[in-house]
A tleap script that builds the chain and sets N, CA, C and O, in Angstrom:
source leaprc.protein.ff14SB
mol = sequence {
  NMET SER LEU ALA ARG ILE PHE TRP MET PHE
  PHE ARG ALA GLY LEU ALA PHE GLY GLY GLY
  LEU ALA ILE LEU ALA VAL LEU GLU ASN GLU
  LEU VAL SER ARG ARG ARG ILE VAL THR ARG
  ASP GLU PHE LEU THR THR TYR ALA LEU GLY
  ARG ILE VAL PRO THR GLY THR MET THR ALA
  VAL ALA VAL ALA ILE GLY HIE ARG LEU GLY
  GLY VAL ALA GLY THR VAL ALA ALA LEU LEU
  GLY LEU THR LEU PRO ALA PHE VAL SER THR
  VAL ALA LEU THR ALA ALA TYR ARG GLN LEU
  GLN ASP THR ARG GLY PHE ALA LEU LEU SER
  VAL CTHR
}
set mol.1.N position { 97.356 74.975 106.074 }
set mol.1.CA position { 98.581 74.198 106.055 }
set mol.1.C position { 99.511 74.737 107.107 }
set mol.1.O position { 99.599 75.937 107.367 }
set mol.2.N position { 100.196 73.793 107.693 }
set mol.2.CA position { 101.158 74.220 108.853 }
set mol.2.C position { 102.332 74.884 108.172 }
set mol.2.O position { 102.665 74.666 107.007 }
set mol.3.N position { 102.951 75.744 109.039 }
set mol.3.CA position { 104.150 76.508 108.558 }
set mol.3.C position { 105.292 75.504 108.333 }
set mol.3.O position { 106.043 75.658 107.370 }
set mol.4.N position { 105.441 74.514 109.164 }
set mol.4.CA position { 106.453 73.471 108.946 }
set mol.4.C position { 106.296 72.839 107.588 }
set mol.4.O position { 107.277 72.721 106.854 }
set mol.5.N position { 105.111 72.434 107.231 }
set mol.5.CA position { 104.870 71.705 105.984 }
set mol.5.C position { 105.240 72.733 104.819 }
set mol.5.O position { 105.859 72.342 103.830 }
set mol.6.N position { 104.868 73.970 104.959 }
set mol.6.CA position { 105.204 74.947 103.906 }
set mol.6.C position { 106.759 75.061 103.795 }
set mol.6.O position { 107.280 75.062 102.679 }
set mol.7.N position { 107.471 75.154 104.878 }
set mol.7.CA position { 108.891 75.238 104.966 }
set mol.7.C position { 109.477 74.062 104.252 }
set mol.7.O position { 110.298 74.207 103.346 }
set mol.8.N position { 109.060 72.916 104.655 }
set mol.8.CA position { 109.677 71.685 104.095 }
set mol.8.C position { 109.454 71.457 102.577 }
set mol.8.O position { 110.311 70.926 101.870 }
set mol.9.N position { 108.277 71.879 102.126 }
set mol.9.CA position { 107.891 71.849 100.710 }
set mol.9.C position { 108.924 72.645 99.880 }
set mol.9.O position { 109.492 72.181 98.892 }
set mol.10.N position { 109.118 73.926 100.391 }
set mol.10.CA position { 109.976 74.789 99.751 }
set mol.10.C position { 111.525 74.448 99.934 }
set mol.10.O position { 112.383 74.683 99.083 }
set mol.11.N position { 111.737 73.880 101.127 }
set mol.11.CA position { 113.200 73.426 101.427 }
set mol.11.C position { 113.579 72.352 100.371 }
set mol.11.O position { 114.654 72.414 99.775 }
set mol.12.N position { 112.714 71.413 100.163 }
set mol.12.CA position { 112.980 70.386 99.137 }
set mol.12.C position { 113.106 70.924 97.735 }
set mol.12.O position { 113.895 70.438 96.924 }
set mol.13.N position { 112.324 71.920 97.473 }
set mol.13.CA position { 112.514 72.609 96.128 }
set mol.13.C position { 113.857 73.341 96.078 }
set mol.13.O position { 114.509 73.364 95.033 }
set mol.14.N position { 114.248 73.899 97.125 }
set mol.14.CA position { 115.531 74.666 97.218 }
set mol.14.C position { 116.785 73.810 97.161 }
set mol.14.O position { 117.891 74.311 96.955 }
set mol.15.N position { 116.584 72.465 97.355 }
set mol.15.CA position { 117.701 71.590 97.150 }
set mol.15.C position { 117.871 71.057 95.776 }
set mol.15.O position { 118.796 70.287 95.518 }
set mol.16.N position { 116.918 71.481 94.791 }
set mol.16.CA position { 116.944 71.126 93.410 }
set mol.16.C position { 118.213 71.657 92.775 }
set mol.16.O position { 118.580 72.807 93.016 }
set mol.17.N position { 118.920 70.823 91.939 }
set mol.17.CA position { 120.153 71.298 91.332 }
set mol.17.C position { 119.703 71.652 89.866 }
set mol.17.O position { 119.065 70.862 89.171 }
set mol.18.N position { 120.070 72.846 89.476 }
set mol.18.CA position { 119.921 73.296 88.130 }
set mol.18.C position { 119.153 74.702 87.986 }
set mol.18.O position { 118.708 75.092 86.907 }
set mol.19.N position { 119.059 75.330 89.036 }
set mol.19.CA position { 118.541 76.701 89.095 }
set mol.19.C position { 116.995 76.788 89.066 }
set mol.19.O position { 116.306 75.819 89.383 }
set mol.20.N position { 116.483 77.931 88.691 }
set mol.20.CA position { 115.103 78.249 88.678 }
set mol.20.C position { 114.214 77.247 88.028 }
set mol.20.O position { 113.182 76.906 88.605 }
set mol.21.N position { 114.541 76.745 86.858 }
set mol.21.CA position { 113.706 75.803 86.114 }
set mol.21.C position { 113.606 74.491 86.844 }
set mol.21.O position { 112.542 73.876 86.777 }
set mol.22.N position { 114.585 74.020 87.515 }
set mol.22.CA position { 114.656 72.863 88.305 }
set mol.22.C position { 113.697 72.995 89.472 }
set mol.22.O position { 112.852 72.135 89.719 }
set mol.23.N position { 113.869 74.164 90.217 }
set mol.23.CA position { 113.007 74.480 91.351 }
set mol.23.C position { 111.546 74.603 90.870 }
set mol.23.O position { 110.639 74.253 91.625 }
set mol.24.N position { 111.302 75.064 89.702 }
set mol.24.CA position { 109.966 75.267 89.219 }
set mol.24.C position { 109.366 73.795 88.984 }
set mol.24.O position { 108.215 73.526 89.327 }
set mol.25.N position { 110.174 72.908 88.409 }
set mol.25.CA position { 109.617 71.593 88.240 }
set mol.25.C position { 109.280 70.839 89.474 }
set mol.25.O position { 108.285 70.115 89.514 }
set mol.26.N position { 110.133 70.999 90.542 }
set mol.26.CA position { 109.881 70.383 91.806 }
set mol.26.C position { 108.652 70.984 92.421 }
set mol.26.O position { 107.803 70.253 92.930 }
set mol.27.N position { 108.525 72.295 92.392 }
set mol.27.CA position { 107.328 72.895 93.052 }
set mol.27.C position { 106.077 72.491 92.268 }
set mol.27.O position { 105.059 72.191 92.892 }
set mol.28.N position { 106.101 72.468 90.954 }
set mol.28.CA position { 104.895 72.089 90.081 }
set mol.28.C position { 104.506 70.710 90.473 }
set mol.28.O position { 103.310 70.465 90.636 }
set mol.29.N position { 105.430 69.761 90.645 }
set mol.29.CA position { 105.105 68.407 91.009 }
set mol.29.C position { 104.527 68.384 92.429 }
set mol.29.O position { 103.520 67.715 92.661 }
set mol.30.N position { 105.117 69.072 93.351 }
set mol.30.CA position { 104.682 69.022 94.744 }
set mol.30.C position { 103.276 69.756 94.826 }
set mol.30.O position { 102.362 69.186 95.422 }
set mol.31.N position { 103.091 70.891 94.299 }
set mol.31.CA position { 101.898 71.714 94.567 }
set mol.31.C position { 100.765 71.301 93.656 }
set mol.31.O position { 99.617 71.350 94.098 }
set mol.32.N position { 100.999 70.892 92.402 }
set mol.32.CA position { 99.941 70.662 91.384 }
set mol.32.C position { 99.619 69.185 91.346 }
set mol.32.O position { 98.470 68.791 91.547 }
set mol.33.N position { 100.588 68.392 91.100 }
set mol.33.CA position { 100.456 66.941 90.996 }
set mol.33.C position { 100.224 66.112 92.245 }
set mol.33.O position { 99.228 65.402 92.388 }
set mol.34.N position { 101.197 66.237 93.148 }
set mol.34.CA position { 101.143 65.477 94.351 }
set mol.34.C position { 100.181 65.875 95.441 }
set mol.34.O position { 99.445 65.048 95.979 }
set mol.35.N position { 100.199 67.224 95.777 }
set mol.35.CA position { 99.282 67.673 96.861 }
set mol.35.C position { 97.930 68.332 96.388 }
set mol.35.O position { 96.991 68.493 97.168 }
set mol.36.N position { 97.891 68.689 95.105 }
set mol.36.CA position { 96.816 69.269 94.547 }
set mol.36.C position { 96.343 70.555 95.307 }
set mol.36.O position { 95.153 70.755 95.550 }
set mol.37.N position { 97.317 71.389 95.657 }
set mol.37.CA position { 97.091 72.559 96.429 }
set mol.37.C position { 96.603 73.628 95.470 }
set mol.37.O position { 95.683 74.369 95.817 }
set mol.38.N position { 97.166 73.740 94.298 }
set mol.38.CA position { 96.785 74.703 93.352 }
set mol.38.C position { 96.585 73.998 91.971 }
set mol.38.O position { 97.173 72.937 91.764 }
set mol.39.N position { 95.796 74.537 91.042 }
set mol.39.CA position { 95.634 73.886 89.767 }
set mol.39.C position { 96.872 74.269 88.915 }
set mol.39.O position { 97.668 75.137 89.273 }
set mol.40.N position { 96.972 73.605 87.831 }
set mol.40.CA position { 98.101 73.909 86.906 }
set mol.40.C position { 97.979 75.232 86.386 }
set mol.40.O position { 99.006 75.903 86.292 }
set mol.41.N position { 96.749 75.770 85.989 }
set mol.41.CA position { 96.566 77.136 85.454 }
set mol.41.C position { 97.008 78.113 86.602 }
set mol.41.O position { 97.698 79.092 86.319 }
set mol.42.N position { 96.638 77.870 87.830 }
set mol.42.CA position { 96.950 78.801 88.923 }
set mol.42.C position { 98.442 78.870 89.110 }
set mol.42.O position { 98.993 79.946 89.341 }
set mol.43.N position { 99.118 77.709 89.012 }
set mol.43.CA position { 100.595 77.724 89.248 }
set mol.43.C position { 101.303 78.410 88.095 }
set mol.43.O position { 102.260 79.145 88.341 }
set mol.44.N position { 100.873 78.206 86.803 }
set mol.44.CA position { 101.469 78.890 85.660 }
set mol.44.C position { 101.174 80.291 85.732 }
set mol.44.O position { 102.035 81.066 85.316 }
set mol.45.N position { 100.023 80.779 86.224 }
set mol.45.CA position { 99.747 82.189 86.303 }
set mol.45.C position { 100.703 82.855 87.336 }
set mol.45.O position { 101.294 83.910 87.108 }
set mol.46.N position { 100.808 82.111 88.546 }
set mol.46.CA position { 101.724 82.567 89.489 }
set mol.46.C position { 103.176 82.715 89.004 }
set mol.46.O position { 103.889 83.667 89.322 }
set mol.47.N position { 103.535 81.762 88.258 }
set mol.47.CA position { 104.924 81.744 87.613 }
set mol.47.C position { 104.972 82.927 86.646 }
set mol.47.O position { 105.951 83.672 86.686 }
set mol.48.N position { 104.018 83.139 85.815 }
set mol.48.CA position { 104.030 84.216 84.792 }
set mol.48.C position { 104.105 85.584 85.570 }
set mol.48.O position { 104.838 86.473 85.135 }
set mol.49.N position { 103.418 85.756 86.624 }
set mol.49.CA position { 103.433 87.016 87.322 }
set mol.49.C position { 104.825 87.137 88.046 }
set mol.49.O position { 105.361 88.235 88.198 }
set mol.50.N position { 105.365 86.005 88.469 }
set mol.50.CA position { 106.669 86.003 89.059 }
set mol.50.C position { 107.817 86.505 88.140 }
set mol.50.O position { 108.842 87.033 88.570 }
set mol.51.N position { 107.533 86.280 86.807 }
set mol.51.CA position { 108.501 86.648 85.884 }
set mol.51.C position { 108.510 88.121 85.598 }
set mol.51.O position { 109.514 88.595 85.066 }
set mol.52.N position { 107.473 88.904 85.902 }
set mol.52.CA position { 107.381 90.298 85.592 }
set mol.52.C position { 107.718 91.200 86.836 }
set mol.52.O position { 107.812 92.419 86.688 }
set mol.53.N position { 107.886 90.651 87.962 }
set mol.53.CA position { 108.232 91.507 89.148 }
set mol.53.C position { 109.667 91.657 89.259 }
set mol.53.O position { 110.394 90.756 88.842 }
set mol.54.N position { 110.159 92.729 89.791 }
set mol.54.CA position { 111.587 92.953 89.887 }
set mol.54.C position { 112.354 92.180 91.010 }
set mol.54.O position { 112.960 92.767 91.907 }
set mol.55.N position { 112.286 90.868 90.898 }
set mol.55.CA position { 112.991 90.026 91.911 }
set mol.55.C position { 113.261 88.762 91.138 }
set mol.55.O position { 112.902 88.656 89.965 }
set mol.56.N position { 113.900 87.789 91.792 }
set mol.56.CA position { 113.992 86.450 91.130 }
set mol.56.C position { 112.635 85.767 91.044 }
set mol.56.O position { 111.769 85.877 91.911 }
set mol.57.N position { 112.526 85.097 89.999 }
set mol.57.CA position { 111.192 84.501 89.682 }
set mol.57.C position { 110.771 83.469 90.817 }
set mol.57.O position { 109.633 83.450 91.286 }
set mol.58.N position { 111.716 82.675 91.186 }
set mol.58.CA position { 111.351 81.641 92.223 }
set mol.58.C position { 111.133 82.336 93.571 }
set mol.58.O position { 110.355 81.810 94.366 }
set mol.59.N position { 111.720 83.409 93.873 }
set mol.59.CA position { 111.397 84.153 94.992 }
set mol.59.C position { 110.025 84.690 94.993 }
set mol.59.O position { 109.318 84.610 95.997 }
set mol.60.N position { 109.632 85.232 93.902 }
set mol.60.CA position { 108.249 85.731 93.780 }
set mol.60.C position { 107.190 84.674 93.796 }
set mol.60.O position { 106.085 84.875 94.299 }
set mol.61.N position { 107.565 83.470 93.203 }
set mol.61.CA position { 106.652 82.345 93.388 }
set mol.61.C position { 106.464 81.869 94.830 }
set mol.61.O position { 105.388 81.520 95.317 }
set mol.62.N position { 107.650 81.898 95.452 }
set mol.62.CA position { 107.565 81.459 96.986 }
set mol.62.C position { 106.738 82.397 97.823 }
set mol.62.O position { 105.940 82.027 98.684 }
set mol.63.N position { 107.000 83.657 97.493 }
set mol.63.CA position { 106.153 84.719 98.300 }
set mol.63.C position { 104.710 84.475 98.011 }
set mol.63.O position { 103.937 84.334 98.958 }
set mol.64.N position { 104.263 84.412 96.720 }
set mol.64.CA position { 102.921 84.264 96.295 }
set mol.64.C position { 102.209 83.051 96.942 }
set mol.64.O position { 101.155 83.151 97.569 }
set mol.65.N position { 102.894 81.874 96.728 }
set mol.65.CA position { 102.271 80.612 97.190 }
set mol.65.C position { 102.375 80.565 98.718 }
set mol.65.O position { 101.445 80.101 99.377 }
set mol.66.N position { 103.461 81.025 99.280 }
set mol.66.CA position { 103.576 81.020 100.744 }
set mol.66.C position { 102.532 81.818 101.276 }
set mol.66.O position { 101.893 81.364 102.226 }
set mol.67.N position { 102.243 82.999 100.789 }
set mol.67.CA position { 101.183 83.881 101.307 }
set mol.67.C position { 99.783 83.226 101.193 }
set mol.67.O position { 98.917 83.338 102.060 }
set mol.68.N position { 99.649 82.551 100.070 }
set mol.68.CA position { 98.261 81.958 99.843 }
set mol.68.C position { 98.070 80.827 100.814 }
set mol.68.O position { 96.945 80.614 101.265 }
set mol.69.N position { 99.110 80.081 101.169 }
set mol.69.CA position { 98.984 78.899 102.012 }
set mol.69.C position { 98.995 79.327 103.614 }
set mol.69.O position { 98.424 78.643 104.463 }
set mol.70.N position { 99.637 80.409 103.885 }
set mol.70.CA position { 99.814 80.703 105.338 }
set mol.70.C position { 99.983 82.199 105.641 }
set mol.70.O position { 100.560 82.545 106.672 }
set mol.71.N position { 99.489 83.106 104.759 }
set mol.71.CA position { 99.593 84.502 105.060 }
set mol.71.C position { 101.061 84.985 105.123 }
set mol.71.O position { 101.937 84.455 104.439 }
set mol.72.N position { 101.290 85.989 105.952 }
set mol.72.CA position { 102.637 86.515 106.030 }
set mol.72.C position { 103.676 85.498 106.642 }
set mol.72.O position { 104.820 85.424 106.194 }
set mol.73.N position { 103.254 84.763 107.624 }
set mol.73.CA position { 104.056 83.691 108.207 }
set mol.73.C position { 104.319 82.555 107.201 }
set mol.73.O position { 105.378 81.929 107.254 }
set mol.74.N position { 103.370 82.279 106.284 }
set mol.74.CA position { 103.618 81.263 105.268 }
set mol.74.C position { 104.650 81.786 104.180 }
set mol.74.O position { 105.394 81.026 103.562 }
set mol.75.N position { 104.619 83.070 104.021 }
set mol.75.CA position { 105.598 83.725 103.095 }
set mol.75.C position { 106.995 83.574 103.635 }
set mol.75.O position { 107.930 83.207 102.924 }
set mol.76.N position { 107.114 83.877 104.961 }
set mol.76.CA position { 108.349 83.766 105.646 }
set mol.76.C position { 108.908 82.289 105.537 }
set mol.76.O position { 110.073 82.079 105.198 }
set mol.77.N position { 108.047 81.313 105.831 }
set mol.77.CA position { 108.414 79.955 105.828 }
set mol.77.C position { 108.823 79.499 104.488 }
set mol.77.O position { 109.836 78.813 104.351 }
set mol.78.N position { 108.014 79.880 103.400 }
set mol.78.CA position { 108.385 79.527 102.038 }
set mol.78.C position { 109.721 80.157 101.704 }
set mol.78.O position { 110.579 79.457 101.166 }
set mol.79.N position { 109.958 81.421 101.984 }
set mol.79.CA position { 111.256 82.059 101.591 }
set mol.79.C position { 112.477 81.430 102.299 }
set mol.79.O position { 113.519 81.194 101.689 }
set mol.80.N position { 112.308 81.177 103.577 }
set mol.80.CA position { 113.310 80.487 104.418 }
set mol.80.C position { 113.672 79.213 103.771 }
set mol.80.O position { 114.832 78.946 103.457 }
set mol.81.N position { 112.641 78.406 103.568 }
set mol.81.CA position { 112.777 77.025 102.978 }
set mol.81.C position { 113.445 77.073 101.645 }
set mol.81.O position { 114.293 76.228 101.357 }
set mol.82.N position { 113.102 78.019 100.818 }
set mol.82.CA position { 113.692 78.077 99.434 }
set mol.82.C position { 115.116 78.513 99.477 }
set mol.82.O position { 115.936 77.961 98.743 }
set mol.83.N position { 115.464 79.479 100.299 }
set mol.83.CA position { 116.803 80.034 100.272 }
set mol.83.C position { 117.862 79.344 101.272 }
set mol.83.O position { 119.069 79.525 101.113 }
set mol.84.N position { 117.371 78.581 102.261 }
set mol.84.CA position { 118.272 78.005 103.208 }
set mol.84.C position { 119.305 77.063 102.600 }
set mol.84.O position { 120.497 77.187 102.882 }
set mol.85.N position { 118.848 76.098 101.747 }
set mol.85.CA position { 119.933 75.217 101.069 }
set mol.85.C position { 121.020 75.996 100.418 }
set mol.85.O position { 122.184 75.627 100.570 }
set mol.86.N position { 120.725 77.073 99.687 }
set mol.86.CA position { 121.720 77.733 98.909 }
set mol.86.C position { 122.630 78.616 99.880 }
set mol.86.O position { 123.817 78.828 99.630 }
set mol.87.N position { 122.004 79.091 100.960 }
set mol.87.CA position { 122.697 79.827 101.982 }
set mol.87.C position { 123.770 78.961 102.709 }
set mol.87.O position { 124.930 79.332 102.890 }
set mol.88.N position { 123.248 77.758 103.108 }
set mol.88.CA position { 124.136 76.810 103.815 }
set mol.88.C position { 125.316 76.376 102.867 }
set mol.88.O position { 126.477 76.284 103.266 }
set mol.89.N position { 124.922 76.122 101.593 }
set mol.89.CA position { 125.993 75.660 100.628 }
set mol.89.C position { 127.103 76.762 100.524 }
set mol.89.O position { 128.299 76.473 100.564 }
set mol.90.N position { 126.661 77.973 100.395 }
set mol.90.CA position { 127.477 79.103 100.128 }
set mol.90.C position { 128.369 79.252 101.361 }
set mol.90.O position { 129.566 79.487 101.193 }
set mol.91.N position { 127.876 79.133 102.548 }
set mol.91.CA position { 128.649 79.349 103.823 }
set mol.91.C position { 129.733 78.212 103.869 }
set mol.91.O position { 130.915 78.461 104.105 }
set mol.92.N position { 129.266 76.976 103.633 }
set mol.92.CA position { 130.111 75.828 103.732 }
set mol.92.C position { 131.274 75.897 102.660 }
set mol.92.O position { 132.428 75.589 102.955 }
set mol.93.N position { 130.913 76.303 101.453 }
set mol.93.CA position { 131.930 76.361 100.389 }
set mol.93.C position { 132.989 77.623 100.663 }
set mol.93.O position { 134.174 77.566 100.336 }
set mol.94.N position { 132.446 78.628 101.235 }
set mol.94.CA position { 133.255 79.791 101.618 }
set mol.94.C position { 134.265 79.380 102.747 }
set mol.94.O position { 135.448 79.716 102.680 }
set mol.95.N position { 133.761 78.645 103.782 }
set mol.95.CA position { 134.632 78.143 104.806 }
set mol.95.C position { 135.656 77.182 104.270 }
set mol.95.O position { 136.815 77.200 104.685 }
set mol.96.N position { 135.236 76.343 103.350 }
set mol.96.CA position { 136.190 75.323 102.842 }
set mol.96.C position { 137.293 76.119 102.019 }
set mol.96.O position { 138.477 75.794 102.103 }
set mol.97.N position { 136.874 77.155 101.233 }
set mol.97.CA position { 137.796 77.961 100.455 }
set mol.97.C position { 138.840 78.654 101.362 }
set mol.97.O position { 140.032 78.707 101.061 }
set mol.98.N position { 138.311 79.186 102.500 }
set mol.98.CA position { 139.180 79.989 103.358 }
set mol.98.C position { 140.220 78.967 104.039 }
set mol.98.O position { 141.383 79.302 104.264 }
set mol.99.N position { 139.734 77.753 104.333 }
set mol.99.CA position { 140.746 76.811 104.946 }
set mol.99.C position { 141.739 76.268 103.892 }
set mol.99.O position { 142.843 75.877 104.270 }
set mol.100.N position { 141.407 76.230 102.633 }
set mol.100.CA position { 142.274 75.655 101.633 }
set mol.100.C position { 143.045 76.678 100.832 }
set mol.100.O position { 143.990 76.322 100.128 }
set mol.101.N position { 142.668 77.936 100.919 }
set mol.101.CA position { 143.292 78.913 99.991 }
set mol.101.C position { 144.816 79.101 100.168 }
set mol.101.O position { 145.485 79.538 99.232 }
set mol.102.N position { 145.353 78.789 101.309 }
set mol.102.CA position { 146.801 79.010 101.593 }
set mol.102.C position { 147.564 77.617 101.463 }
set mol.102.O position { 148.752 77.553 101.779 }
set mol.103.N position { 146.965 76.651 101.058 }
set mol.103.CA position { 147.669 75.317 100.872 }
set mol.103.C position { 148.374 75.365 99.512 }
set mol.103.O position { 148.064 76.124 98.594 }
set mol.104.N position { 149.361 74.458 99.496 }
set mol.104.CA position { 150.197 74.438 98.242 }
set mol.104.C position { 149.397 73.795 97.126 }
set mol.104.O position { 149.537 74.268 95.998 }
set mol.105.N position { 148.622 72.833 97.297 }
set mol.105.CA position { 147.797 72.221 96.297 }
set mol.105.C position { 146.756 73.266 95.717 }
set mol.105.O position { 146.501 73.314 94.514 }
set mol.106.N position { 146.226 74.021 96.572 }
set mol.106.CA position { 145.255 74.990 96.117 }
set mol.106.C position { 145.920 76.004 95.197 }
set mol.106.O position { 145.323 76.389 94.192 }
set mol.107.N position { 147.104 76.440 95.495 }
set mol.107.CA position { 147.864 77.422 94.677 }
set mol.107.C position { 148.070 76.837 93.239 }
set mol.107.O position { 148.127 77.603 92.277 }
set mol.108.N position { 148.181 75.505 93.095 }
set mol.108.CA position { 148.326 74.922 91.802 }
set mol.108.C position { 147.147 75.043 90.869 }
set mol.108.O position { 147.314 74.985 89.651 }
set mol.109.N position { 145.929 75.213 91.430 }
set mol.109.CA position { 144.737 75.260 90.637 }
set mol.109.C position { 144.725 76.414 89.715 }
set mol.109.O position { 144.075 76.352 88.671 }
set mol.110.N position { 145.399 77.453 90.035 }
set mol.110.CA position { 145.431 78.707 89.172 }
set mol.110.C position { 146.351 78.515 87.999 }
set mol.110.O position { 146.334 79.302 87.053 }
set mol.111.N position { 147.165 77.463 88.051 }
set mol.111.CA position { 148.220 77.262 86.981 }
set mol.111.C position { 147.461 76.626 85.777 }
set mol.111.O position { 147.877 76.867 84.643 }
set mol.112.N position { 146.376 75.833 85.958 }
set mol.112.CA position { 145.750 75.295 84.922 }
set mol.112.C position { 144.752 76.041 84.156 }
set mol.112.O position { 144.187 75.513 83.198 }
savepdb mol mol.pdb
quit
């Protein structure tokens, strides 16, 4: 599988709203049902192993599946795809906060 395809699969999952379980559902649909890249048992085993390693579960799942699909480069593509949406959102919200923090209306938010 191409690195671009791995990246976009995980990027779409990273756009899911609702945290790890939402990402899990998107990945399961994509990898098990739609593309049939892994079986349901393989996916659930990967998820279970991801739960016991000392990192975020979805990060561990991205590492495992990315590596399976494309080696080390696939791991990097999966991790970048998964984390890029949250990174961009955080940077954008931080920039907006910095622009608005000194405005009169923003100061009123702490009153409520």
